[in-house]
NUTOR-467441 format. One record per residue (C-alpha): x, y, z; residue in one letter. Coordinates in steps of 0.2 Angstrom, whole numbers, padded with zeros to 4 digits, always signed. Each point is the difference from the previous one (the first is absolute). Layout:
residues N
XYZa;...
***
This chain:
residues 264
+0011-0106+0069m;+0020+0003+0002s;+0006+0017-0003h;+0019-0008+0006a;+0006+0003-0018t;-0004+0020+0001f;+0006+0012+0009a;-0011+0006+0015q;-0013+0013-0005p;+0004+0020+0001r;-0007+0015+0006s;-0009+0008-0016w;-0010+0017-0001l;-0020-0003-0007p;+0001+0007-0016g;-0017+0002-0011l;-0002-0002-0018q;-0009+0019-0005l;-0011-0008-0013f;-0011-0007+0014t;-0004+0018+0003v;+0000+0008-0018r;-0015+0010+0000d;+0002+0008+0020a;+0017+0005-0007l;-0003+0007-0017a;-0016+0011+0010a;+0012+0004+0015d;+0015-0003-0003p;+0005+0009+0018e;-0013-0008+0011g;+0001-0019-0007t;+0020+0002+0004l;-0002+0007+0018r;-0014-0016+0001r;+0013-0013-0006v;+0011+0006+0012a;-0013+0002+0015d;-0005-0016-0002t;+0020-0005+0003g;+0006-0006-0019y;+0020+0008-0001r;+0002-0004-0018e;-0011+0000-0014v;+0004-0006-0021e;-0006+0012-0012l;-0014-0005-0012a;-0001+0018-0010g;+0004+0018+0005l;-0018+0005+0003a;+0003+0013-0012g;+0015+0008+0009m;+0017+0002-0002t;+0015-0012+0007a;+0006+0011+0009t;-0016+0009+0006a;-0005-0019+0003f;+0013-0003+0010q;+0001+0015+0013e;-0016-0004+0004r;+0006-0018+0006l;+0012+0009+0010k;-0011+0010+0008r;-0010-0017+0007h;+0014-0007+0003g;-0002-0014-0014l;+0015-0008-0012a;-0001-0007-0015m;+0010-0013-0004p;-0007-0007-0014s;-0009+0009-0017i;-0011-0010-0013h;+0003+0005-0019v;-0009-0004-0017g;+0009-0014-0010y;+0000+0014-0012d;+0008+0010+0009s;+0015-0011+0001l;-0001-0003-0016r;+0002+0019-0007g;+0004+0010+0017d;+0014-0005+0013l;+0007+0016+0003d;-0018+0006+0004g;-0004-0016+0011i;+0018+0004+0008v;-0003+0018+0005r;-0016-0005+0006e;+0007-0012+0011a;+0014+0009+0007r;-0013+0015+0004s;-0012-0013+0009l;+0014-0008+0010g;-0003-0017-0007a;+0011-0015-0002s;-0012-0009-0011f;-0006+0002-0014v;-0013-0013-0005v;-0011-0006-0016c;-0016-0001+0005p;-0009-0009-0016s;+0004-0002-0018v;-0015+0002-0013d;-0008-0017-0007a;+0004+0005-0017e;+0018-0001+0005e;-0002-0018+0009r;-0011-0012-0009r;+0017-0010-0006t;+0015-0008+0007a;+0011+0008-0013d;-0011+0015+0007d;+0006-0002+0015w;+0016-0004-0002k;+0000+0017-0008r;-0004+0008+0016v;+0011-0010+0008c;+0015+0009-0012r;-0009+0020+0005t;+0000-0005+0018l;+0020-0006+0002a;+0003+0017-0012g;-0009+0009+0012a;+0007-0008+0016g;+0018+0002-0007r;-0004+0018-0001a;-0007+0005+0016v;+0013-0012+0008r;+0013+0013-0008s;-0008+0013+0011h;-0002-0007+0016g;-0018-0007+0000l;-0007-0017-0003a;-0015-0006-0010l;-0016-0012+0002a;-0012-0009-0007y;-0018+0000+0009h;-0011-0016-0004n;-0014-0003-0006h;-0011-0018-0001d;+0006+0000-0019y;+0016-0002+0002e;-0004-0017+0007f;-0010-0007-0015v;+0010-0012-0011p;+0005-0001-0019f;-0003-0015-0008a;+0017-0006+0005d;-0005+0002+0019g;+0010+0014+0004a;-0007+0015+0008t;+0007+0019-0005p;+0007-0001+0020f;+0010-0012-0006d;+0006+0007-0013l;+0000+0016+0009l;+0013-0009+0011l;+0009-0009-0012r;+0002+0014-0011e;+0008+0012+0009t;+0011+0004+0010d;-0004-0001+0020p;+0013+0017+0001e;-0010+0009-0013d;-0019-0004+0004v;-0004-0002+0019k;-0019-0007+0005l;-0016+0010+0007e;-0009-0014+0004l;-0017+0001+0005d;-0006-0012+0010v;-0020+0001-0006y;+0003-0001-0019w;+0014-0015+0006v;-0015-0007+0007a;-0012+0004-0016r;+0012-0007-0007g;-0003-0019+0005g;+0016+0000+0010l;+0003+0001+0020d;+0008+0016+0005p;+0013-0006+0014v;+0008-0014-0011r;+0000+0014-0015c;+0011+0013+0013l;+0011-0016+0004r;+0002-0006-0019d;+0005+0017-0003n;+0009+0007+0014a;+0016+0009-0007a;-0011+0006-0013r;-0015+0011+0011i;+0005+0015+0007a;-0020+0007+0002l;-0015-0006+0003l;-0019+0003+0000h;-0011-0003+0015l;-0015-0004-0009k;-0013-0012+0008d;-0012-0010-0012l;-0020-0001+0005g;-0014-0008-0006q;-0003+0000-0020g;+0017+0009-0002g;-0001+0015+0011a;+0014+0008+0007t;-0004+0005+0015v;+0009+0007+0019e;+0014-0012+0007l;-0005-0016+0011g;-0020+0001-0006a;+0005-0010-0016g;+0007-0017-0002m;+0020+0002-0002l;+0011-0006+0014a;+0004+0019+0002m;+0012-0004+0015e;+0011-0014-0007q;-0001+0012-0015i;+0009+0014+0008v;+0011-0014+0012r;+0007-0008-0017t;+0002+0020-0010a;+0011+0008+0017l;+0008-0018+0001a;+0006+0000-0019i;+0004+0018+0001g;-0013+0009-0009t;+0006+0019+0001k;-0019+0007+0000h;-0016-0004+0005l;-0017+0009-0007f;-0016-0001+0002v;-0013-0001-0012e;-0018+0000-0003q;-0005+0003-0018d;-0019+0006+0004d;-0009+0001+0016s;-0016+0009+0004a;+0010+0010+0012d;+0019+0000-0004p;+0006+0012+0014l;-0008-0011+0015s;+0005-0015-0009s;+0021+0004+0002i;-0005+0004+0017g;-0007-0021+0003i;+0016-0007-0011s;+0012+0012+0008l;-0008-0007+0018r;+0001-0019-0006f;+0017+0002-0001l;+0004+0008+0014e;-0010-0013+0011g;+0011-0014-0009l;+0014-0007+0013p;+0015+0010+0005a;+0014-0006-0011d;-0009+0004-0016v;-0014+0012+0004k;+0006+0020-0008p;+0009+0012+0010r;-0005+0017-0005p;+0015+0009+0003s;
***
């Protein structure tokens, strides 16, 4: 496949979505962040403060040489506590705020989704006025068509301005939704600011990168070529998450020299 229409891949720092190690983080924040850094990750994405204040969390990140360019915040917070979100993002040094999901009762119909789009657009404009960017993280339900054949994903693209609402593309959920992640990256190049690298195993399991069926090298190469800002490893479930994050990073470090992460 030709990549001539896109820029050459660029250097990138390996990132981890901390949801992967949520239980360890809750039990031992200091030790877990140390382990994440020692494994070789340099960026992390927030999935919750694990009982800490944003300031205390940031102090721990700094101690272990970890940057946090992106935070996940609840949809309800986007509707009702934008000032709090901006404060939290600034305390953590984040430049991206991500809506990770929308509760099922909020998104049953096309009209519901149009309301979601208006909420996201308003929140996106508001955080942009503070120098931040809003992104929406997909699951598979955004690719289930309405009666007219359109999907919620189509509505998100059509009903929001790319300046206000970026995408954090989760390639596992794109595949579960029946789409080709590489094609989805290319088709939405201008929108995709962030990426979740998550591999699809037998029976729909989330597995370590390289252990599943997704074309992970091509996914990384395409994401970098279209200008995706940050790539985060994520594995929803694992018998040993702290071991799994090492396996996934070793896979990425084994990619060809022009696309593998550079840890510094």
